[in-house]
C-alpha positions in Angstrom: 80.4 75.9 120.6 78.5 79.2 120.9 80.3 82.2 122.2 78.3 82.3 125.4 79.0 78.7 126.1 82.7 79.2 125.4 82.9 82.1 127.8 81.2 80.1 130.5 83.2 76.9 130.2 85.7 75.8 132.8 89.0 74.4 131.8 90.5 71.3 133.4 94.1 71.8 134.5 94.9 68.3 135.6 94.8 67.0 139.2 98.4 68.1 140.1 98.0 71.6 138.8 94.6 72.0 140.2 95.6 71.0 143.7 98.5 73.4 143.7 96.3 76.5 142.8 94.6 78.6 145.4 90.9 79.4 145.2 89.6 81.5 142.4 88.2 84.9 143.4 84.4 85.3 143.0 84.7 87.6 140.0 86.7 85.0 138.1 84.2 82.1 138.6 82.0 81.0 135.8 78.4 82.3 135.9 76.9 79.0 137.1 79.2 79.0 140.1 78.3 82.6 140.9 74.6 81.8 140.7 75.0 78.9 143.1 76.9 81.0 145.7 74.3 83.8 145.4 71.4 81.4 145.7 73.0 79.9 148.8 73.3 83.5 150.1 69.6 84.0 149.6 68.7 81.0 151.7 69.4 82.8 155.0 71.1 81.7 158.2 70.7 78.1 159.3 70.0 77.0 155.7 73.5 77.3 154.3 75.9 74.4 154.0 78.5 72.9 151.7 76.1 70.0 150.9 73.4 72.5 149.7 76.1 74.4 147.8 77.1 71.2 146.0 73.5 70.6 145.0 73.2 74.2 143.7 76.5 73.8 141.8 75.2 70.6 140.1 71.9 72.2 139.2 73.3 75.4 137.7 76.1 73.7 135.8 73.6 71.2 134.4 71.2 74.0 133.3 74.1 75.7 131.5 75.2 72.4 129.9 78.6 72.6 131.6 80.6 70.4 134.0 81.9 71.8 137.3 85.6 70.9 137.7 87.1 70.2 141.2 89.0 73.5 141.3 85.9 75.5 140.7 83.9 73.4 143.3 86.7 73.9 145.9 86.9 77.6 145.2 83.1 77.9 145.8 83.6 75.9 149.0 86.3 78.3 150.1 84.2 81.4 149.3 81.1 79.9 151.1 83.2 79.1 154.3 84.7 82.6 154.3 81.6 84.6 153.4 79.0 82.8 155.5 81.2 81.6 158.4 80.3 78.0 157.9 81.5 75.8 160.8 80.8 72.3 162.1 78.2 70.3 160.2 77.5 73.2 157.8 81.1 73.1 156.6 81.1 69.4 156.0 80.6 68.0 152.5 82.9 67.2 149.6 85.8 69.4 150.5 88.4 67.2 148.8 90.9 70.1 148.3 91.2 70.7 152.0 93.2 73.9 151.8 90.2 76.1 152.7 89.9 74.6 156.1 93.6 74.0 156.8 94.2 77.7 157.4 91.7 78.0 160.3 
């Protein structure tokens, strides 16, 4: 594994450990996740949703040759909901972790 790939890789922590952890802050996310969030930001109001974010995550992780684990995906969902104020249909999607909407 090259050094850049090693620095971008995400680690699986198992389903129990992952579900107990809070969201990762933006600065601790792997580069493909940051790219997906920033690209969602560039889409403007009315064009941001969890479904679109999931598509961008799949795209950027595939381009980098990595897999997006559920903890990173849920952390991105949390950041998007908080940063962009997603509500209603925009906040729907694969939000399997659930903790980012439970506090509202």
